[in-house]
Backbone bond lengths (Angstrom), bond angles and torsions (degrees), N, CA, C in turn:
res aa  C-N    CA-C-N  psi(-1)  N-CA   C-N-CA  omega(-1)  CA-C   N-CA-C  phi
1 M - - - 1.520 - - 1.474 107.97 -
2 A 1.276 114.38 135.18 1.493 122.17 174.66 1.490 108.86 -119.10
3 L 1.293 115.14 140.77 1.465 119.81 177.21 1.466 106.51 -122.39
4 I 1.350 121.21 117.14 1.420 127.77 -166.96 1.515 108.07 -117.76
5 S 1.374 115.40 121.80 1.428 121.38 179.78 1.548 109.53 -120.53
6 T 1.343 111.89 128.17 1.557 115.70 -177.69 1.438 104.44 -143.99
7 S 1.353 111.63 167.59 1.478 116.20 167.07 1.509 109.28 -82.07
8 P 1.344 117.76 166.14 1.502 117.67 -178.16 1.517 114.29 -57.52
9 S 1.315 115.74 -31.25 1.493 115.42 -179.99 1.467 118.61 -59.57
10 S 1.389 115.39 -20.04 1.431 120.49 -176.96 1.455 111.80 -72.96
11 L 1.381 120.00 -9.45 1.394 122.51 174.23 1.602 111.46 -58.76
12 S 1.260 116.06 -24.25 1.435 119.84 -178.43 1.607 118.17 -138.85
13 S 1.375 112.40 7.74 1.477 116.96 -175.59 1.521 109.64 -146.53
14 S 1.393 114.80 172.56 1.412 116.47 -179.86 1.482 107.54 -140.21
15 S 1.465 117.11 172.72 1.355 124.18 -175.75 1.498 108.44 -167.95
16 S 1.379 113.57 153.57 1.494 119.05 -176.91 1.475 106.02 -75.68
17 S 1.423 117.55 163.64 1.368 121.87 179.42 1.521 115.66 -150.33
18 S 1.312 118.77 156.61 1.414 123.08 179.48 1.498 107.14 -89.86
19 S 1.348 117.64 160.19 1.502 123.40 -174.18 1.514 111.31 -130.11
20 A 1.331 114.74 147.97 1.495 121.08 173.92 1.506 104.76 -157.07
21 T 1.322 114.00 163.69 1.460 118.50 178.63 1.479 111.39 -110.00
22 I 1.423 115.45 139.21 1.509 118.06 179.16 1.501 105.79 -110.69
23 P 1.343 117.18 145.07 1.456 121.02 -176.10 1.515 113.96 -76.13
24 N 1.217 121.14 71.18 1.527 124.82 179.78 1.523 107.63 -145.82
25 R 1.325 116.33 111.21 1.486 117.78 -176.37 1.546 113.57 -65.25
26 S 1.366 114.18 -17.31 1.516 111.98 175.90 1.557 114.70 -86.91
27 F 1.313 111.47 -23.66 1.479 120.17 -178.71 1.569 108.13 -130.94
28 I 1.322 117.43 98.77 1.394 117.16 -164.71 1.484 117.90 -110.62
29 T 1.277 119.45 -19.11 1.459 120.24 177.17 1.501 115.08 -120.74
30 F 1.379 113.83 128.77 1.410 119.65 -173.39 1.552 109.37 -122.73
31 K 1.380 117.29 127.03 1.439 118.70 178.31 1.531 105.63 -128.38
32 N 1.276 117.18 147.81 1.502 121.75 -174.07 1.490 108.73 -152.27
33 N 1.290 116.72 133.43 1.508 121.98 168.65 1.577 107.12 -128.54
34 N 1.223 114.80 118.95 1.486 122.29 -173.72 1.512 112.66 -84.22
35 N 1.318 118.39 1.81 1.426 120.13 178.45 1.528 109.65 -80.36
36 K 1.402 114.08 93.35 1.498 122.38 -170.65 1.538 108.09 -77.19
37 V 1.323 120.40 -14.73 1.436 118.94 179.31 1.633 109.53 -70.71
38 R 1.224 115.65 -37.72 1.508 120.41 174.92 1.547 113.82 -91.51
39 M 1.331 110.24 -69.27 1.506 114.65 -176.54 1.427 107.72 -161.58
40 N 1.294 118.86 132.79 1.427 127.25 169.68 1.490 105.23 -106.97
41 K 1.399 115.30 106.92 1.443 121.94 -165.97 1.562 109.67 -120.52
42 T 1.308 110.79 125.25 1.439 117.24 175.56 1.560 110.87 -127.47
43 M 1.375 115.49 140.22 1.469 115.74 176.15 1.488 109.13 -138.83
44 I 1.319 112.06 133.42 1.529 119.84 -177.97 1.624 104.63 -130.45
45 R 1.156 114.72 115.29 1.482 121.84 177.38 1.444 114.66 -102.46
46 G 1.302 119.97 130.91 1.489 125.91 -175.43 1.518 105.36 -84.35
47 S 1.342 118.85 139.03 1.453 124.69 172.61 1.550 107.46 -134.35
48 S 1.292 116.05 119.98 1.448 119.64 -174.64 1.535 108.22 -156.77
49 S 1.320 120.45 160.67 1.480 124.56 170.57 1.435 107.85 -73.01
50 S 1.342 120.53 137.82 1.497 121.88 -176.43 1.490 104.47 -154.07
51 D 1.289 114.97 155.56 1.499 122.06 176.36 1.485 114.08 -89.18
52 G 1.384 114.08 6.90 1.491 121.96 178.61 1.437 106.41 96.79
53 S 1.269 125.04 -18.72 1.439 123.56 -179.34 1.574 116.17 -78.48
54 G 1.290 116.25 -10.83 1.430 121.19 -174.92 1.515 112.17 97.31
55 V 1.357 118.56 8.69 1.430 121.93 -178.20 1.533 108.77 -117.14
56 L 1.385 113.27 130.21 1.444 122.08 178.68 1.568 111.80 -67.39
57 S 1.327 115.63 158.28 1.454 120.82 177.98 1.569 111.75 -55.20
58 N 1.295 115.27 -28.26 1.499 116.39 -177.95 1.500 112.60 -90.16
59 G 1.355 114.23 10.68 1.438 119.69 174.01 1.543 116.47 82.94
60 S 1.362 116.25 2.79 1.532 117.40 179.29 1.538 101.96 -93.19
61 S 1.295 109.47 153.53 1.368 121.09 -177.04 1.585 112.53 -87.09
62 V 1.444 112.94 127.33 1.541 113.45 178.06 1.398 107.87 -61.22
63 L 1.332 122.83 -41.00 1.398 122.71 -173.69 1.596 108.08 -62.16
64 F 1.256 115.80 -43.38 1.563 116.91 -178.49 1.572 105.58 -68.43
65 R 1.286 125.17 -35.71 1.393 121.05 179.62 1.491 110.09 -65.03
66 A 1.363 119.41 -37.74 1.533 120.29 176.19 1.541 104.80 -63.21
67 A 1.288 120.71 -47.57 1.451 119.25 -176.54 1.531 114.60 -60.29
68 K 1.390 110.49 -42.19 1.483 117.64 179.95 1.545 108.02 -61.23
69 H 1.399 114.73 -49.72 1.473 118.66 -177.38 1.477 110.99 -58.80
70 T 1.422 117.72 -37.33 1.482 118.74 178.23 1.536 111.00 -58.31
71 V 1.335 110.93 -53.60 1.570 113.51 -178.05 1.507 112.12 -63.32
72 D 1.280 118.96 -41.58 1.596 120.73 -178.97 1.429 111.05 -66.05
73 T 1.338 120.17 -35.08 1.400 123.35 -172.64 1.461 116.61 -86.10
74 Y 1.425 116.58 -39.97 1.464 119.50 -166.67 1.546 113.11 -108.15
75 I 1.361 115.45 -21.45 1.426 122.96 -170.28 1.637 107.20 -98.68
76 T 1.423 116.12 121.11 1.346 119.50 172.53 1.527 109.37 -123.43
77 S 1.384 119.22 170.52 1.470 126.17 -176.82 1.548 108.59 -56.92
78 G 1.221 121.71 144.04 1.405 123.42 173.27 1.492 118.70 89.64
79 M 1.423 113.96 -5.00 1.419 116.59 -175.53 1.486 113.29 -83.04
80 V 1.382 114.64 158.83 1.475 121.40 166.41 1.467 102.50 -105.86
81 V 1.408 114.95 125.26 1.411 123.76 -170.70 1.545 109.93 -121.18
82 G 1.294 118.94 133.06 1.427 126.49 174.92 1.530 109.57 -83.00
83 L 1.352 120.25 119.70 1.409 126.19 -169.47 1.662 105.94 -95.50
84 G 1.311 114.50 117.67 1.537 116.83 -173.77 1.553 107.89 -82.15
85 S 1.342 111.91 -179.25 1.426 123.63 -179.14 1.575 111.54 -121.10
86 G 1.379 114.50 137.37 1.415 119.62 -176.78 1.473 114.80 132.43
87 Q 1.351 118.23 -173.97 1.433 121.72 -175.39 1.502 112.06 -75.82
88 A 1.343 115.80 -46.06 1.502 119.31 -179.81 1.722 106.50 -65.87
89 S 1.187 114.93 -41.94 1.501 117.95 -177.31 1.478 110.50 -65.21
90 A 1.344 115.96 -40.90 1.474 116.90 176.50 1.518 114.01 -63.13
91 M 1.323 114.00 -31.34 1.543 115.58 174.41 1.499 112.84 -70.23
92 A 1.421 115.74 -39.24 1.432 123.74 179.19 1.700 108.93 -62.40
93 I 1.416 109.70 -46.46 1.474 113.67 176.34 1.514 113.07 -57.39
94 E 1.380 117.69 -44.89 1.423 120.08 -177.31 1.445 111.49 -64.38
95 Y 1.386 117.39 -42.94 1.565 122.34 -179.59 1.533 106.50 -68.05
96 M 1.297 121.16 -38.09 1.397 125.86 -176.14 1.596 108.33 -60.80
97 G 1.353 114.93 -42.29 1.468 121.84 -179.90 1.543 108.65 -66.92
98 R 1.348 120.03 -40.34 1.394 123.69 176.62 1.602 113.43 -56.77
99 Q 1.405 111.04 -43.67 1.416 116.71 176.84 1.511 116.40 -62.97
100 L 1.345 111.85 -38.08 1.471 117.20 176.87 1.537 110.61 -67.96
101 R 1.319 119.95 -37.73 1.554 120.11 178.19 1.444 109.77 -69.45
102 A 1.390 117.16 -33.35 1.514 119.61 -177.97 1.482 112.36 -77.99
103 G 1.444 115.48 -11.89 1.438 115.41 -179.71 1.603 114.51 89.79
104 A 1.296 113.76 0.43 1.470 120.20 178.67 1.564 109.31 -72.20
105 L 1.355 116.09 -29.77 1.473 119.47 173.97 1.524 106.55 -126.24
106 K 1.416 114.19 143.43 1.371 116.61 176.76 1.531 111.11 -136.92
107 D 1.328 115.33 154.18 1.520 124.64 176.37 1.518 109.04 51.35
108 V 1.309 118.39 44.68 1.493 123.39 170.71 1.574 108.59 -97.08
109 I 1.264 112.71 135.10 1.428 119.89 -179.18 1.632 108.10 -116.91
110 G 1.333 115.38 133.23 1.359 116.76 -176.65 1.644 108.89 -104.26
111 I 1.238 117.41 143.69 1.447 122.78 167.17 1.569 111.64 -119.12
112 P 1.364 116.24 108.76 1.387 122.62 -171.64 1.605 110.89 -69.21
113 T 1.286 111.04 151.04 1.593 116.87 176.91 1.532 107.74 -98.85
114 S 1.442 120.49 -3.85 1.421 118.62 -176.30 1.530 106.61 -168.31
115 V 1.344 121.16 166.33 1.390 124.94 179.74 1.457 108.61 -62.86
116 A 1.356 121.32 -36.14 1.413 123.34 -179.06 1.589 109.79 -65.34
117 S 1.219 119.93 -46.36 1.389 122.03 -179.60 1.570 111.92 -66.88
118 A 1.391 115.36 -34.10 1.467 117.46 170.21 1.533 116.26 -64.61
119 N 1.235 114.25 -37.84 1.471 118.36 175.56 1.603 110.35 -65.36
120 E 1.398 114.33 -46.29 1.479 117.15 178.70 1.567 113.00 -61.74
121 A 1.212 114.36 -34.71 1.461 119.83 -179.52 1.550 111.37 -71.55
122 A 1.397 116.17 -39.04 1.437 120.04 177.63 1.532 108.22 -62.71
123 V 1.324 118.88 -46.83 1.454 123.49 177.86 1.467 110.52 -57.56
124 A 1.384 118.68 -41.00 1.471 120.15 -174.73 1.677 109.33 -81.75
125 G 1.229 111.66 -6.66 1.544 114.58 175.17 1.560 108.70 83.50
126 I 1.276 120.08 30.00 1.481 119.35 175.11 1.446 112.09 -93.51
127 P 1.332 121.03 123.41 1.417 126.53 175.73 1.469 112.94 -51.65
128 L 1.362 122.25 137.48 1.477 117.73 -172.06 1.590 106.21 -127.33
129 D 1.267 110.42 156.69 1.536 120.11 176.96 1.565 102.00 -137.31
130 Q 1.333 116.94 155.64 1.439 125.87 176.37 1.522 106.78 -84.41
131 Y 1.393 113.51 144.12 1.410 119.97 171.95 1.585 113.42 -73.10
132 Q 1.310 115.17 129.51 1.456 124.70 171.50 1.476 110.03 -125.33
133 D 1.323 111.91 160.81 1.478 116.88 179.89 1.554 113.66 -57.56
134 T 1.306 112.70 -27.53 1.441 119.44 -178.33 1.486 111.23 -91.38
135 S 1.295 125.09 1.65 1.397 128.98 -173.13 1.587 109.73 -60.90
136 Q 1.322 118.13 131.59 1.387 121.78 177.42 1.634 110.21 -105.11
137 I 1.304 112.89 101.85 1.427 120.38 -173.74 1.515 111.57 -105.39
138 D 1.346 114.10 121.84 1.416 121.36 -173.76 1.572 114.28 -73.27
139 F 1.352 109.39 -40.76 1.528 120.79 -177.14 1.446 115.06 -156.51
140 A 1.325 114.24 145.02 1.466 118.05 -178.72 1.509 108.75 -134.77
141 F 1.259 120.01 149.71 1.486 124.68 169.09 1.506 111.97 -127.66
142 D 1.282 120.08 156.20 1.431 125.81 -178.14 1.428 115.36 -165.73
143 D 1.335 122.61 157.76 1.457 129.02 163.56 1.429 106.46 -71.18
144 A 1.454 116.24 164.23 1.437 120.77 167.27 1.529 107.04 -143.68
145 D 1.304 117.37 152.28 1.402 119.89 179.30 1.583 112.21 -73.12
146 I 1.371 115.39 -39.09 1.510 121.41 178.00 1.562 105.64 -157.49
147 I 1.419 110.17 147.95 1.460 121.86 176.42 1.490 106.33 -122.47
148 E 1.281 113.86 133.97 1.569 117.75 174.60 1.569 110.35 -89.05
149 E 1.287 112.50 117.22 1.410 121.08 177.71 1.646 110.58 -53.54
150 G 1.252 115.52 136.88 1.483 118.81 177.73 1.494 108.78 91.45
151 T 1.318 123.77 -58.84 1.494 123.41 -176.81 1.563 106.26 -86.73
152 L 1.252 120.27 -28.29 1.468 126.36 -169.98 1.520 113.50 58.66
153 V 1.360 117.35 27.45 1.411 123.61 171.41 1.565 106.08 -66.32
154 A 1.249 114.40 135.01 1.477 121.38 -175.35 1.555 109.77 -117.31
155 V 1.351 117.55 149.23 1.394 128.04 172.10 1.475 109.87 -114.77
156 I 1.282 118.73 127.12 1.475 123.43 178.66 1.589 104.87 -126.21
157 G 1.267 111.46 155.82 1.500 117.69 167.78 1.555 115.75 107.12
158 R 1.324 115.53 -5.91 1.528 116.63 -178.60 1.532 111.95 -64.99
159 Q 1.323 118.26 -26.52 1.396 121.12 -178.14 1.479 118.45 -86.47
160 Q 1.328 112.21 -14.91 1.622 112.31 179.70 1.484 109.54 -73.33
161 P 1.332 113.96 138.47 1.467 117.26 173.03 1.528 114.99 -65.59
162 K 1.261 116.32 158.88 1.479 122.45 172.83 1.498 111.50 -56.08
163 G 1.332 115.55 133.44 1.418 117.65 -179.60 1.556 111.69 91.44
164 D 1.285 119.90 -6.30 1.425 120.32 177.85 1.435 115.21 -88.57
165 E 1.239 124.42 102.88 1.457 124.75 -175.94 1.505 117.86 -81.75
166 S 1.344 117.51 8.85 1.478 121.39 -179.16 1.438 113.79 -63.20
167 I 1.376 121.15 -21.59 1.380 123.84 179.15 1.577 111.11 -62.26
168 I 1.333 113.53 -31.49 1.451 119.91 179.21 1.493 112.02 -67.21
169 Q 1.365 115.19 -41.45 1.545 125.28 170.43 1.553 109.42 -61.31
170 E 1.320 114.74 -43.45 1.498 116.80 -173.87 1.505 109.08 -68.18
171 K 1.335 114.57 -46.17 1.560 115.46 -179.43 1.554 112.16 -64.88
172 S 1.322 115.32 -33.38 1.482 117.94 -179.89 1.491 109.23 -65.52
173 V 1.262 120.01 -46.56 1.434 128.15 176.85 1.480 113.64 -55.62
174 L 1.320 113.04 -50.50 1.511 120.98 -176.06 1.617 105.96 -66.41
175 N 1.231 118.74 -40.87 1.507 120.31 -176.29 1.507 112.21 -73.55
176 A 1.361 113.70 -21.24 1.505 116.99 176.11 1.518 113.86 -79.20
177 A 1.344 116.33 -16.66 1.445 118.16 -167.71 1.474 111.81 -80.56
178 D 1.350 120.16 145.09 1.448 122.79 175.93 1.471 112.99 -67.04
179 K 1.319 117.15 -38.93 1.590 122.62 168.68 1.350 109.39 -139.00
180 L 1.387 115.27 148.40 1.439 127.15 -171.26 1.560 108.11 -130.82
181 V 1.188 117.46 140.83 1.539 127.85 175.83 1.453 109.94 -124.65
182 F 1.268 115.79 128.65 1.531 124.20 172.60 1.489 105.86 -106.71
183 M 1.365 120.51 137.02 1.442 126.25 173.08 1.496 106.98 -114.49
184 V 1.327 118.28 119.30 1.392 120.86 177.45 1.487 111.26 -140.05
185 S 1.427 114.14 155.93 1.509 114.62 175.81 1.427 109.51 -75.32
186 E 1.445 114.26 171.67 1.461 118.91 -171.77 1.473 108.28 -68.13
187 N 1.284 124.56 -35.74 1.435 123.92 178.30 1.582 114.67 -64.45
188 Q 1.225 116.68 -11.17 1.414 120.81 -179.46 1.527 112.26 -97.77
189 Y 1.365 113.58 -1.49 1.538 119.33 178.80 1.430 105.20 -102.12
190 K 1.345 119.70 112.73 1.480 124.98 -164.15 1.657 105.73 -126.56
191 G 1.398 105.90 153.82 1.491 114.98 176.52 1.500 111.78 -64.37
192 V 1.344 111.53 -41.90 1.506 118.33 175.71 1.489 106.61 -134.11
193 L 1.316 117.76 159.95 1.447 120.76 176.82 1.545 111.29 -76.73
194 D 1.228 117.11 141.27 1.521 123.15 178.59 1.521 106.44 -140.49
195 G 1.350 111.06 169.45 1.441 122.23 178.68 1.534 111.29 77.84
196 S 1.336 116.77 -169.57 1.503 123.92 -175.06 1.541 109.58 -67.56
197 V 1.321 110.84 150.00 1.565 119.69 173.84 1.477 107.01 -126.22
198 P 1.341 119.21 107.23 1.527 119.19 170.96 1.429 112.77 -55.91
199 V 1.361 119.88 142.67 1.476 119.99 177.08 1.446 105.68 -130.34
200 L 1.388 115.50 131.65 1.431 128.28 -175.31 1.588 103.20 -95.08
201 V 1.359 115.99 126.35 1.430 120.42 179.96 1.558 108.83 -126.88
202 Q 1.302 115.03 128.81 1.489 119.74 176.45 1.641 107.41 -63.12
203 P 1.312 113.86 148.10 1.471 125.25 -175.82 1.623 108.51 -50.03
204 V 1.365 113.97 -46.89 1.369 120.40 -172.43 1.531 116.97 -63.17
205 N 1.204 120.14 115.79 1.536 118.50 -176.25 1.420 115.91 72.01
206 W 1.305 120.94 17.41 1.436 125.92 -170.46 1.587 111.71 -59.41
207 M 1.332 113.58 -33.22 1.427 118.50 -179.67 1.490 114.08 -63.14
208 E 1.337 114.77 -36.85 1.439 122.77 178.31 1.547 109.40 -59.96
209 T 1.283 113.42 -54.43 1.406 123.64 178.08 1.486 116.58 -55.67
210 A 1.358 114.89 -46.21 1.527 121.63 172.80 1.481 113.35 -60.66
211 E 1.383 117.83 -35.46 1.387 119.58 179.52 1.562 111.59 -70.52
212 E 1.326 115.73 -36.54 1.455 121.20 174.25 1.491 112.41 -65.80
213 I 1.290 119.74 -38.48 1.413 118.58 177.57 1.511 109.81 -71.34
214 D 1.396 119.26 -40.80 1.456 122.22 178.27 1.539 110.85 -55.12
215 D 1.345 112.42 -43.73 1.491 120.89 -178.60 1.518 112.77 -65.37
216 L 1.367 114.12 -35.10 1.539 119.23 -175.05 1.584 107.50 -81.20
217 F 1.267 118.38 -30.20 1.364 120.25 179.02 1.503 114.68 -123.32
218 I 1.277 116.49 59.97 1.465 121.84 -172.84 1.513 109.69 -62.07
219 G 1.319 115.62 125.95 1.476 116.82 177.44 1.519 109.91 95.87
220 D 1.362 123.33 -26.53 1.351 130.70 -170.34 1.506 114.84 -105.87
221 A 1.359 113.47 -36.98 1.466 117.91 179.59 1.436 116.94 -77.53
222 E 1.357 116.12 138.21 1.467 118.10 178.15 1.508 103.87 -117.53
223 V 1.315 121.37 111.60 1.416 126.75 -176.96 1.562 113.24 -103.94
224 F 1.348 112.66 129.20 1.453 116.86 177.66 1.571 107.60 -151.86
225 S 1.332 119.17 158.63 1.459 120.91 178.70 1.457 108.24 -110.86
226 I 1.311 115.85 155.36 1.467 128.02 172.15 1.486 109.94 -139.84
227 P 1.344 118.26 145.78 1.461 118.15 177.57 1.435 112.72 -61.77
228 Y 1.361 118.20 145.31 1.436 124.47 174.26 1.475 112.58 -93.19
229 N 1.444 118.63 104.92 1.374 123.69 178.94 1.532 111.04 -134.33
230 R 1.251 121.62 131.20 1.515 121.73 177.04 1.554 104.05 -72.15
231 L 1.330 115.29 147.81 1.416 125.59 167.51 1.441 114.47 -54.42
């Protein structure tokens, strides 16, 4: 299991970072760069004995441990938190709700990245607010399809069905956050990006952009349009 934390700018850029070790056998490598103008980058990789199914020998889920670590480490009372979409994010949302009910967290507001995460947060008892262009988001967590080692560039959106515009909401929330954490399994942490890359195109002149993509990736690009509507 790898847990990746970056600023929103790392979705498309990279930066050098300093390194230190933290005394936790499940989360052993810590990197941080405090240059918030370019990128504040943190990486924590999980290391544990596993049968390959993602479950530790003691029966606890590595994925849940990453989600729990994310909430315990990065979320404090009074924060506005972007709530990601996916398996790890669902675990983090559920655990975050438990912490709110227990009183360990107070006055936390969630901004969902999708209808699914909004429903999960409602069940968990997390107070919600809608995303707006002026939203001030302290922290966000999310699943990612793939993370590039070194740059920490992330790809999201491969799992969304055609016609699902929630990726637009998802990216907007992530970009608005002061700090962002991605939670991914070890096989999603790659030396270089591979596979498909979803491309968001604004409605204006989208055909021209689509033709450029089609020409660039002849035979490999699948171009289709969906209506642009905020959740």
